[in-house]
N, C-alpha and C positions, 0 to 999 in steps of 0.2 A: 505295971507295964513300963518297959524301958523306953527311953527316948527313941532308940533305933526302931523298935517294933511299932511305936506310934507313928513314926515317920513313914515306915513301909506300909502300914495300913492306910495312912492318908494318901500316899502316892497310888496305891492300888485302887482306893475308892475314887480318886480323881480321874485316873485313866479309864476306869470302867464307866464313870459318869460321862466322860467326854465321848467314849464310844457309843453309848446309848443315845446321847443327844444328837451326835453327828449322823447316826444311822437310822434312827427311828422317827425323826422329825419329818412330817409330811412336806413334800416339795412340789406338789402339783394337785390336779383334780382327778386325774384318771387313775383307777386302780389297775395294777399290772395284770396282764393276761396270764402270765405263768412265769416259770423259771427260765433263765438264760443259761445255756450250757457252754458259753465261750469264756475264755480267760478275760478278754476285754474286747469291746466293739465300739465302733463309732469314731468320730473325729477326736475325741478326748480320751482315747484308750490308754495311752501311755500315762497321762495325768491321773487317770483313775487307778491304775495299778500302783503308781507311786503313792497316791493318797491312802490306798488300802494298806500298803506296807508301813507307811509312817504312822497311821492311826493306831495300829496294834503293837508297834514297837515299845511304847511306854508300858503297856500291859505286861509284856514278856519280861521287861527289865524289872518292873516292880514286883512281879511274882517271884523272880529269882532272888531279888534283894530280901523279900519276905521269908526266904529260906525254903521255898518249894523246889523240889527236884526239877531239873530241866525238862524231862519227859512229861511230868505232870503239868508243868507250866504251859508247855506247848499244847497238851491235850485240853487244858482249860481254855486257852485261846481259841482252839478249834471249836470247842463246845459253845463258847460265847458267840463266835462268828456264825455258827449254824443256827443258833437261837435267833440272832438278829436277822439273818437272811430269811428264816422261816416266818418271823413276824412281819417282814416287809411285804408279804403276800397280800396283806389287808391294809396297807398304808398307801394312801394316794401319792402318786409321783415316785414311788420307790420301786426298784427293779431287783427282785431276788436273783442271785446268780451263784452258780457253783464256782465260777472264777473268783468271785469275791471271797468265798470261803477259803480257797487255796491261797490267795494273796494275803488274807488276814492271818492265816496260820503261819505262813512264811514270815510275815511281819512280827508275829509273836516270837518265832524262833530266832529272828535277828535280834530282837530285844534281849532275849536270854543270852545269845552269843556275845553281845556287847558287854554284859555284866560278867560273864564267865571269862572273856578274853581281856578285860580291862587290866587286871593285875599283870598279865603277861606283857602287855604293851607299856603300861605305865611304870612298872618297877623292873625294867629289864637290866641285866648286867651290862657293864660298859661296852663289851664287844658287840652284843646284840643291839644295843642302843645306837652305836655307830652305823651298823647295818641298816637299821630302821630309818635313821636320818638320811642316809644315802638313797634308799629306796624312795622315800618321800620326796627328796629333791629331784630325783629322776622323773617321778610321776608329775611333779609340778611343772617341770620343763616340757615334758611331752604334752601336758594339757595346755600349756601356753603356746607352744609352737604348732601343735596340731591344727587348730583353726587358721593360723596365720599361713600355713602352707597352701591352703585353698585359695587365698587371694594373692594378687601379684604385688601387693604393697610390702615394703620392707617391714620387719617386725618393729613395732613401736611407732610406726609412721602414722601421722595424722593428716598428711598432705594428700593431694589427689592421687588417684590410681595411676601408676606408671604403665603405659601400654607396652605389651610385649611385641616382639617383631611380628609383623603380619597382621596386627590388630588394626582395625579401622576405627576412626573416631565414632563414638556412639552418637546416634542421631539426636537423642535427647540432650546430650551435653552440647552438641553443636547448636541446637535450637535455642537453649538457654543462654549460651555464651557465644554469640556469633563471632566476636573478634578474638576470643581466646582460642589458642590452638592446643590440641591434645599433645602434650610433650612426650617425646620418645627418649629413651636413654642413649 
C-alpha cells in the first residue's frame, strides 16, 4: 500500500470516527419522540447548520482524495448521514432530523468541492491569480467596512462613540459619567 493510500485511508477513518462519536454519543436522558422535518429550529439553528456542514466536510474531502468519484462520495455521505439520523431515534438526548441529513449531505459535497477546486485556485496562471487576489482584497475590504458602517464610529476608532446630529446623550452614559459630556463633532 502506498503512502498516499495509507494517508487517505487514515483520513477517511478519522473523519468517519469523528462523525460517529459526535452524532451517536448520548447527550440527555429523554429518548426523542420522533423525527423533525425542519432544516433547523430553536435558538441555536444557525450554529447547528454550520456544525452539520463542517462535520461532514472532512468526509467528503477524504473520500475524494481516496479516489472515489464525486457523485459516489456525496452518496456515501448521504448514506452515512441517514444511518446516523436513523440510529439517533433510540439514543437519549438526540433528535433525528431530515434537515440534518440535508445539511450533512451538503457538507460532504462541499468537502468534495474543496478537493476538486483546490488545483484550480492553487495553481492558477498569472492572469487568473491576479484576478483572484483582487477579488479576495475586495471581499476583505467589504467584510471589514460592512460592520463599521452600522456604527457611527470612524473605522479603526477605539474612542467613544461620536454622536450624530440630533442624538441625545444616552441616559446610562450620563448616569455613569455625570461630569463628562457627550461630545459632538
